[in-house]
C-alpha positions in Angstrom: 0.1 22.7 1.7 -3.3 22.6 0.1 -4.5 20.2 -2.3 -5.6 23.0 -4.8 -1.9 23.8 -4.6 -0.9 21.0 -5.3 -2.9 20.3 -8.2 -1.7 23.8 -9.6 2.2 22.4 -10.0 3.8 20.3 -12.9 5.4 16.9 -12.8 8.7 19.1 -12.7 7.4 21.3 -9.8 5.7 18.2 -8.0 8.9 16.1 -8.3 11.4 19.1 -6.9 8.9 19.6 -3.8 8.6 15.7 -2.9 12.3 15.9 -2.9 12.5 18.9 -0.5 9.9 17.1 2.1 11.7 14.0 1.8 14.7 15.9 3.0 13.1 17.6 5.5 11.2 14.5 6.9 15.0 13.1 7.0 16.4 16.0 9.3 13.2 16.1 11.5 13.9 12.3 12.3 17.5 13.1 13.4 16.4 16.0 15.1 13.5 13.9 17.1 16.2 10.9 17.6 18.7 13.5 19.0 15.7 15.1 20.8 16.1 18.5 19.2 12.7 18.7 17.5 10.6 21.4 18.7 7.9 21.2 16.6 6.8 17.6 16.7 3.5 18.4 14.7 5.8 19.1 11.7 6.7 15.5 11.5 2.8 14.9 10.7 2.5 17.5 8.5 5.3 16.7 6.3 4.0 13.1 6.0 0.7 14.0 5.1 2.0 16.8 2.3 4.0 14.3 0.6 0.9 11.4 0.9 -1.0 14.4 -1.3 1.7 14.7 -3.5 2.0 11.1 -4.7 -1.4 10.7 -4.9 -2.2 14.0 -7.0 0.5 12.7 -9.0 -1.0 9.6 -9.5 -4.2 11.1 -10.9 -2.3 12.8 -14.2 -4.4 12.9 -17.2 -2.3 10.0 -18.6 -3.0 7.7 -15.6 -7.4 8.5 -16.0 -7.1 7.2 -20.0 -6.4 3.9 -18.6 -3.2 3.3 -19.1 -2.5 -0.2 -17.9 0.2 0.4 -14.6 3.4 -1.1 -14.2 4.9 -2.6 -11.2 8.1 -2.0 -10.2 10.1 -4.6 -12.5 8.1 -2.9 -15.1 5.9 -5.6 -16.0 2.0 -5.4 -16.6 0.5 -6.7 -13.3 -1.7 -10.0 -14.3 -5.0 -10.6 -12.7 -5.1 -12.8 -9.6 -6.6 -16.5 -10.7 -9.2 -17.7 -9.9 -9.1 -20.6 -6.6 -11.0 -23.8 -8.0 -14.1 -24.9 -6.4 -14.4 -27.8 -4.0 -16.5 -30.5 -4.6 -18.6 -32.3 -2.4 -16.5 -35.2 -3.3 -13.2 -34.4 -2.3 -14.5 -32.7 1.2 -15.3 -34.8 4.3 -17.9 -32.7 6.5 -17.2 -32.4 9.8 -19.0 -35.2 11.3 -17.5 -37.6 8.7 -14.4 -36.6 10.0 -15.1 -37.0 13.7 -16.3 -40.3 13.2 -13.6 -41.5 11.4 -11.0 -40.5 14.0 -13.5 -42.4 16.5 -13.0 -45.5 14.6 -9.2 -45.1 14.3 -9.0 -44.7 18.0 -11.2 -47.9 19.3 -9.1 -50.3 16.6 -5.7 -49.0 18.1 
């Protein structure tokens, strides 16, 4: 299936095609497990067609308008928190740590 064909489909058609391909992928996995699969390249074609349909369905005009995407739970994704910067007062250099360890070994 070509990308041009997928772009020409409606959302309903994309959903139907995706469902059909997933069923075929399921059947191909069973055939492969039982040793009955003749065309092994078909597994790869199906996998790529599924990915193509999912990618193009995400590129709908609604997504291009900049609407906030929601995660699986339906909540808007938050921006990752910035890590606080380390200060020199709290961070010791390697040579200081090494000297401290050497002193501790000498004492005890």
